[in-house]
N, C-alpha and C positions, 0 to 999 in steps of 0.2 A: 503495500499500500503506498509505503514512502516515496515509491518511483512515480506514482500518480498525482503527487504535490504540485501545484503550480506555484509560480514565484510569489504569488500574493498570499499564501499561507505562510503562517510563521514556522519556522523549522522546529525542531526537538531541543530542548536545552542542551544537548550534548552537542548537536551539529552547530549549534549558535557559537559554542565555545571555540570549536575548531575552526570553522570556515564561515564567517559572517558573509550573506547573502546581502547585496546591495541591491535596491530597487532598480527595476530596470524602467528606463523612460520609454514613453511611448515614440514609435519611430517617426511620426507625422509632426510633431511638435518639436522645434528648433530650441534652444536656450537662447535667453535674450542675455546679451552682454550690457552691461551699463558702465558707463565712464566713473572713473572714482572721482568721489567727491573732493572739491577743493577744500583745503585745509585753512581754518582763519587765521589770522594772524592774532597771535596771543599780545595782548598789550599788559604793561605792568601797571600796577594800580594807580601810580601818578598820572600815568598817560589817560587812564580813564576818567580820572577824576578832572584833569585839565580838559578833556573833550567834552565833559558834561557841563563845565563851566561855560565854553564857548556857545555850546548849543543853548545854553540859559541866557546868555547875553543877546544872541542872535534872535531867537525866537520870541514874540510876545507870552505872557503867562497865559495859561487856558482860562477862557472867560467861559462861565456857565450861560447857557443860552436863557435866555428870559422867559418867563413861563408862559404858556402859550394864553392869549385873550380869550378863553372859552366862555360862552355865555353862561350868566350866573343861573345856577340849578336851584331851583326852589328846594327849601329844606322839606324833608318828607317827615311827616309825623308819624309816631308809632300807632299802627293799627290795633284795636282791641275788638275782641271777640264778646258776644253776650247773647244771652237768650232770653225770651219774653213769653208770656201769654197775652192772646188777645182774642175777643170774641170772632167768631166766624166772619160775621157780618162786616166787621172792621177789616178784618183780613181780606176780604173780597174787593174790599175796596182799593187795596194795592194794585191787584190784577186790572181793575177798571182804570186807574191812574197810569198803569204801564200802557195799557191800549190807548189813552189819550197820548202820551208822549210819543208813541209809536205814528199816532194819526199828526203829529206835528213835527213829523221826520226826525226826532231827537229821541230814539230808544233809551230806557233808563231801566236800571236794576232797580231791584227791590231797596238794597242799601243805600242807593243813591236818592229814592224817592224818600225813604225815612230821614235822610241826613238834609235833604231841603226842607221837610217838614219842620225839623229840628230849628233851623236857621230862621224859618218863616216865625215860629213861635217866639225864637229869642228876639225877633224884630218887631213883635208886638208890644203896645202900652202895657203897664199892670194890668189895669182894668180889664183890657180885652182878654189877656192872658187868665184872668180870675174867671172870667165869663166862659171861656173855652175849656177850662178845668172841672168847673162846676157841670157843665153840658156833658161831660164825659163820666159815665158810672165807674165806681170803683169795682173791681174784680178780685178774686180770690188768686193769689200770686202762687206758682208753683208749676210742677208739670201733671197734667191731667191723668185722672186713673185709667188705667188699660182696661176697665170693665171690672175688676177684681175689688171686692172690698178689702181695704187694710188689714183686717184681722187673719185673712187667709194666707196673705203673702208675706207678712211679718215674721210669723214662726218657723216657715216652711225648711225643712233640713236641719233645724239647729236644734240641738237638745234631744233629739229623739233616738232612742236605741231601736236597732232591728229586732224584729222577732228572730228567734233561734241563734242568736250571737252571744257568747258568754262573756264576761268581763272578767 
């Protein structure tokens, strides 16, 4: 089997010690000869310092480019997330106002409508704001119930032992 080996396979360790096999170059490629690199003249440290001082005198000091005059970007405020509860009829008003905005060729998101409403309330006089608040009924805050009484969901899965399990 040793005779069937190709030059690509590595010879056995004993064969390596006696006769190293050089890789065979393909016949189609010719080696490229490069010209020897030119050696740089080595300067003494004093000569280097003198050359640096001459360059420093001849060239002006580097000047940092002035900052580009970019248009002033408005300061972005930190965005806040919040959730709230409102009656379904008042929530439907948001959809109606969004449709009105589309008809006016200015589509608006729900958050844009709410923010515009806050700005309108802030611009009102105290008497007008008080009248708007009196006309708005107070509702119970919090998340609406999902159809289950609080008694069933409060203790589900807590503190109960399963039958047949010994402690």
